[in-house]
C-alpha positions as CSV (number, residue, x, y, z in Angstrom):
1,X,-68.0,122.8,-122.2
2,X,-64.8,121.0,-120.2
3,X,-61.5,119.8,-121.5
4,X,-62.1,115.9,-122.8
5,X,-65.6,117.1,-123.6
6,X,-64.1,119.7,-126.3
7,X,-61.6,117.3,-126.8
8,X,-64.5,114.9,-128.0
9,X,-65.4,112.5,-125.2
10,X,-68.3,111.0,-125.9
11,X,-70.3,107.8,-124.0
12,X,-68.3,105.3,-126.5
13,X,-65.5,105.8,-124.8
14,X,-66.7,106.3,-121.1
15,X,-66.2,102.9,-120.7
16,X,-62.6,102.7,-118.7
17,X,-63.2,101.7,-114.8
18,X,-59.7,102.3,-113.4
19,X,-59.9,104.8,-110.8
20,X,-57.3,107.6,-108.8
21,X,-54.3,108.0,-109.7
22,X,-55.4,106.9,-113.7
23,X,-56.7,109.6,-115.6
24,X,-58.9,110.1,-119.4
25,X,-56.1,111.4,-122.0
26,X,-56.4,111.9,-125.6
27,X,-53.2,111.8,-128.0
28,X,-52.9,115.3,-129.3
29,X,-49.3,115.4,-131.1
30,X,-47.0,112.9,-132.4
31,X,-43.6,113.3,-134.0
32,X,-40.9,110.9,-134.6
33,X,-42.1,109.0,-131.6
34,X,-42.7,111.4,-129.7
35,X,-46.4,111.6,-127.9
36,X,-47.9,114.0,-126.1
37,X,-51.9,114.5,-124.6
38,X,-53.7,116.3,-122.7
39,X,-56.0,115.4,-120.2
40,X,-58.4,117.4,-118.4
41,X,-55.5,119.1,-116.7
42,X,-54.1,120.3,-120.0
43,X,-51.4,119.0,-122.3
44,X,-48.4,116.8,-121.1
45,X,-45.2,114.8,-122.9
46,X,-45.7,111.5,-122.7
47,X,-44.6,107.9,-122.0
48,X,-45.6,104.4,-123.1
49,X,-45.9,101.6,-120.8
50,X,-43.8,98.3,-122.4
51,X,-46.4,96.5,-123.5
52,X,-48.0,99.7,-126.1
53,X,-44.6,99.7,-127.8
54,X,-45.5,97.7,-130.3
55,X,-48.5,99.4,-131.1
56,X,-48.3,102.8,-129.6
57,X,-51.4,105.0,-130.3
58,X,-51.9,107.6,-132.2
59,X,-53.3,110.7,-132.9
60,X,-57.1,110.8,-131.6
61,X,-56.7,107.9,-129.5
62,X,-57.5,107.7,-126.2
63,X,-55.9,106.3,-123.1
64,X,-55.6,106.3,-119.4
65,X,-52.4,107.5,-118.1
66,X,-50.4,108.1,-114.6
67,X,-48.7,111.1,-113.8
68,X,-44.5,110.7,-113.6
69,X,-43.3,113.4,-112.7
70,X,-43.5,116.6,-115.1
71,X,-44.8,113.6,-117.6
72,X,-47.5,111.2,-118.1
73,X,-47.2,106.7,-118.8
74,X,-49.7,105.9,-120.9
75,X,-51.4,103.0,-118.9
76,X,-52.7,101.4,-121.9
77,X,-55.6,102.7,-124.8
78,X,-59.4,102.2,-124.9
79,X,-60.9,101.3,-127.4
80,X,-61.1,102.5,-131.0
81,X,-64.6,103.8,-132.5
82,X,-62.3,104.2,-135.7
83,X,-59.2,103.6,-137.9
84,X,-57.5,105.4,-140.8
85,X,-54.8,103.2,-142.2
86,X,-52.5,102.9,-145.2
87,X,-50.4,100.3,-146.3
88,X,-46.6,101.6,-145.7
89,X,-44.4,101.7,-148.8
90,X,-43.2,98.4,-149.7
91,X,-45.8,96.4,-147.7
92,X,-45.2,95.5,-143.7
93,X,-48.0,95.9,-141.6
94,X,-50.2,99.3,-142.2
95,X,-49.7,102.2,-141.1
96,X,-52.2,103.9,-139.0
97,X,-52.6,107.7,-139.9
98,X,-55.6,109.2,-137.1
99,X,-58.0,107.3,-134.4
100,X,-61.7,107.8,-133.6
101,X,-61.9,110.9,-136.3
102,X,-65.4,111.0,-137.2
103,X,-65.1,112.8,-140.8
104,X,-62.8,113.4,-143.1
105,X,-62.0,115.9,-145.7
106,X,-59.7,114.8,-148.2
107,X,-58.1,117.9,-150.0
108,X,-56.9,118.5,-153.7
109,X,-56.2,121.7,-155.0
110,X,-57.8,122.6,-158.9
111,X,-54.0,123.0,-160.4
112,X,-51.9,119.6,-161.8
113,X,-52.7,118.1,-158.6
114,X,-56.5,117.1,-159.1
115,X,-56.6,114.0,-160.0
116,X,-60.1,111.6,-159.7
117,X,-58.7,108.6,-159.3
118,X,-56.1,109.2,-156.6
119,X,-59.4,110.9,-154.5
120,X,-61.6,107.9,-155.3
121,X,-58.6,105.6,-153.2
122,X,-58.5,107.8,-150.6
123,X,-62.6,107.9,-150.3
124,X,-62.2,104.1,-150.3
125,X,-59.8,104.2,-147.7
126,X,-61.9,106.3,-145.6
127,X,-65.2,105.3,-145.6
128,X,-63.8,101.6,-145.4
129,X,-63.0,103.4,-141.9
130,X,-66.3,104.0,-141.1
131,X,-65.6,107.8,-141.1
132,X,-67.7,110.3,-143.1
133,X,-65.8,111.9,-146.2
134,X,-65.9,115.3,-148.0
135,X,-64.0,116.0,-150.8
136,X,-62.7,119.6,-150.7
137,X,-61.4,121.7,-153.3
138,X,-59.2,124.3,-152.6
139,X,-57.0,127.3,-153.7
140,X,-60.1,128.3,-155.7
141,X,-58.8,132.3,-155.8
142,X,-56.3,130.7,-158.4
143,X,-58.2,129.1,-160.6
144,X,-61.1,131.5,-163.6
145,X,-64.0,128.9,-162.8
146,X,-64.1,125.6,-160.3
147,X,-67.2,124.2,-162.4
148,X,-65.3,121.9,-164.1
149,X,-63.8,120.5,-160.8
150,X,-66.7,120.3,-159.5
151,X,-68.6,118.6,-162.3
152,X,-65.5,116.4,-163.0
153,X,-66.1,114.4,-159.2
154,X,-68.5,112.2,-158.7
155,X,-69.2,112.9,-154.5
156,X,-70.2,116.1,-153.2
157,X,-67.3,118.8,-152.6
158,X,-66.4,121.8,-151.2
159,X,-65.3,124.6,-152.8
160,X,-62.6,127.1,-151.1
161,X,-59.9,129.3,-150.9
162,X,-58.1,129.7,-147.2
163,X,-56.9,133.5,-148.9
164,X,-60.1,134.5,-149.7
165,X,-62.7,132.6,-147.4
166,X,-65.0,131.4,-150.1
167,X,-66.3,128.5,-148.6
168,X,-65.0,127.8,-145.4
169,X,-68.7,129.1,-143.6
170,X,-69.9,126.2,-145.7
171,X,-66.4,123.9,-144.4
172,X,-66.7,125.3,-140.5
173,X,-70.8,123.9,-140.5
174,X,-69.4,120.2,-142.4
175,X,-67.6,120.1,-139.4
176,X,-69.3,121.2,-136.8
177,X,-68.2,120.1,-132.8
178,X,-66.6,116.6,-134.3
179,X,-63.5,115.5,-135.1
180,X,-61.7,115.1,-138.1
181,X,-58.6,114.8,-140.5
182,X,-57.6,116.5,-143.4
183,X,-56.2,114.4,-145.8
184,X,-54.3,115.2,-149.3
185,X,-50.6,115.4,-151.0
186,X,-48.3,117.7,-150.0
187,X,-49.0,121.7,-151.3
188,X,-52.5,121.2,-151.6
189,X,-52.8,123.8,-149.0
190,X,-54.2,121.8,-145.3
191,X,-52.0,124.1,-143.9
192,X,-53.4,126.9,-144.7
193,X,-57.0,126.2,-144.5
194,X,-56.2,125.0,-140.7
195,X,-54.7,128.2,-139.8
196,X,-57.9,129.9,-141.7
197,X,-59.9,127.6,-139.4
198,X,-58.3,128.4,-136.5
199,X,-57.9,132.0,-137.5
200,X,-54.6,132.0,-136.6
201,X,-51.2,130.8,-138.2
202,X,-50.4,128.3,-135.9
203,X,-49.1,126.3,-139.0
204,X,-46.6,126.5,-141.5
205,X,-47.1,127.1,-145.1
206,X,-44.4,126.6,-148.5
207,X,-44.3,126.8,-152.0
208,X,-45.4,124.5,-154.4
209,X,-43.5,124.4,-158.0
210,X,-44.2,125.5,-161.1
211,X,-43.0,122.9,-162.8
212,X,-44.1,119.9,-161.4
213,X,-46.7,121.1,-158.4
214,X,-45.2,119.7,-155.7
215,X,-45.5,120.9,-152.7
216,X,-42.8,120.7,-149.7
217,X,-43.4,118.9,-146.6
218,X,-44.3,121.7,-144.4
219,X,-46.0,119.5,-142.3
220,X,-43.9,117.3,-140.4
221,X,-46.1,115.5,-136.9
222,X,-49.6,115.3,-136.7
223,X,-51.4,116.8,-134.2
224,X,-54.9,117.3,-132.6
225,X,-56.2,120.7,-132.2
226,X,-59.4,122.5,-131.0
227,X,-61.5,124.4,-132.9
228,X,-62.7,127.8,-132.2
229,X,-66.0,127.1,-132.6
230,X,-65.9,123.4,-131.1
231,X,-64.6,120.1,-132.5
232,X,-60.9,118.9,-133.2
233,X,-59.1,118.9,-136.5
234,X,-55.8,116.4,-137.2
235,X,-53.1,117.9,-139.5
236,X,-51.3,115.1,-141.2
237,X,-48.0,115.1,-143.1
238,X,-48.5,114.8,-146.4
239,X,-49.1,111.6,-149.3
240,X,-47.3,111.2,-152.5
241,X,-49.3,107.7,-152.5
242,X,-52.0,106.2,-151.2
243,X,-51.8,102.7,-150.2
244,X,-54.9,100.7,-150.0
245,X,-55.0,98.3,-146.6
246,X,-57.7,95.5,-146.4
247,X,-59.9,97.6,-144.8
248,X,-60.6,100.0,-147.9
249,X,-63.9,99.5,-149.3
250,X,-64.2,100.1,-153.5
251,X,-67.5,100.5,-153.4
252,X,-67.3,103.2,-151.3
253,X,-65.5,105.2,-153.2
254,X,-67.8,104.1,-156.4
255,X,-71.1,104.6,-154.8
256,X,-72.7,105.6,-158.1
257,X,-71.8,102.0,-159.2
258,X,-72.6,100.6,-156.0
259,X,-76.6,101.8,-156.4
260,X,-75.9,100.8,-160.1
261,X,-75.0,97.6,-159.2
262,X,-78.1,96.9,-156.7
263,X,-80.5,95.9,-160.4
264,X,-77.8,93.7,-161.6
265,X,-79.3,90.6,-162.1
266,X,-76.8,88.4,-160.8
267,X,-75.7,90.0,-157.0
268,X,-72.3,89.0,-157.1
269,X,-71.8,90.2,-161.2
270,X,-68.4,91.6,-161.4
271,X,-69.8,93.9,-164.1
272,X,-67.7,93.0,-166.8
273,X,-69.9,91.1,-169.6
274,X,-72.8,89.8,-167.4
275,X,-75.7,89.3,-168.9
276,X,-78.3,91.8,-167.3
277,X,-75.5,94.1,-166.0
278,X,-77.1,97.3,-164.5
279,X,-73.2,98.6,-164.6
280,X,-72.9,97.9,-168.1
281,X,-76.0,98.7,-169.4
282,X,-75.2,102.2,-168.1
283,X,-71.8,102.0,-169.3
284,X,-73.9,101.6,-172.8
285,X,-76.3,104.5,-172.8
286,X,-73.5,106.3,-171.4
287,X,-74.8,107.2,-168.5
288,X,-71.6,106.3,-166.8
289,X,-68.3,107.6,-167.8
290,X,-66.0,103.6,-169.6
291,X,-62.6,105.2,-167.8
292,X,-64.9,105.2,-164.5
293,X,-65.5,101.8,-164.5
294,X,-61.8,100.8,-165.2
295,X,-60.6,102.5,-162.7
296,X,-62.8,100.8,-160.5
297,X,-62.1,97.5,-161.9
298,X,-58.2,98.1,-161.1
299,X,-59.2,99.1,-157.5
300,X,-61.0,96.1,-156.8
301,X,-58.2,94.1,-158.1
302,X,-55.9,95.8,-156.0
303,X,-57.7,95.6,-153.1
304,X,-57.9,91.8,-153.7
305,X,-54.5,91.1,-153.9
306,X,-53.7,93.3,-150.4
307,X,-56.4,91.5,-148.3
308,X,-54.5,88.0,-149.6
309,X,-50.9,89.3,-148.6
310,X,-52.6,90.9,-145.4
311,X,-54.3,87.2,-144.8
312,X,-50.2,85.9,-145.4
313,X,-49.0,88.0,-143.3
314,X,-51.5,88.1,-140.2
315,X,-50.6,83.7,-140.6
316,X,-47.2,84.4,-140.7
317,X,-47.4,86.1,-137.4
318,X,-49.7,83.6,-135.8
319,X,-47.2,80.8,-136.3
320,X,-44.2,83.3,-135.2
321,X,-46.5,83.7,-132.0
322,X,-47.4,80.1,-131.1
323,X,-43.2,79.3,-132.1
324,X,-42.5,82.1,-129.2
325,X,-44.9,80.6,-126.7
326,X,-43.7,77.2,-127.5
327,X,-39.8,77.9,-127.3
328,X,-40.6,79.9,-123.4
329,X,-42.6,76.4,-122.0
330,X,-39.9,74.2,-122.9
331,X,-37.0,76.3,-121.5
332,X,-39.7,76.5,-118.5
333,X,-38.7,72.9,-118.6
334,X,-34.9,73.0,-119.2
335,X,-35.1,75.6,-115.8
336,X,-37.1,73.1,-113.9
337,X,-35.7,70.2,-114.4
338,X,-38.9,68.7,-116.0
């Protein structure tokens, strides 16, 4: 298997037609604006062409590069197949977390970090981006019985322990030869899981506070690492909060509610008090937890607000670009005496 194929090169990205000395590469590391890529020849630090500075490539992106001394210059970014992004704290343009990801392991430890509502937000973001998702319940060696944590979730999960090896084979089988990203809060054990998958201590791990269960940010960069049996894994810094972007999809996070909704009398049913609402009927029968439908409505409202805000931002940006073009034309006319 060639280096590019081991990095996930596929027919999707085989669309570029540039010839030598340009070659394809994948972004494999991102830290404080510094990028490293990997070509068929191996890893290399990378510089950005000026037109990419406002929207730079991220880990997982496929790019076209040109050798420049002992570095490479990223000439352009190839089309993205999937993009995982979240709203920045305080608003602004959504932050792209990773690109061209096939599947995502949403990692949570079975201790005070365990929060089904937060996991629902992760699933809305990940599946809204078109990626397969699986909840990874880590640190199984620290609980007497993982059963209650599994049954508290409405989505498939895998119970793992990086220290005992429990569930690691199942996790490897699920990843296969695909590109997987691990997302989750600090201290949930992402770095330990990556070390176990790689069979080497390549990621630093840190202690978790006994008082609030919060972990330290031991991972400060985003990196794409090759797995021994094939496939790639992207490690990301822990997230204190999961800000929804406009692409998030609540139906993807609440698949059970979405399935029930297909039997509602009205296609635009909001599952509040409409007659013939299959979702409300399931709640009344005790088949669906009332707290879950409340969480669904909260996510829907938040996402609607975020989409309205993004529409306003897009409109403002369009007006700004048009104003720049008008000023450029006026400046050209003035310089030429028109």
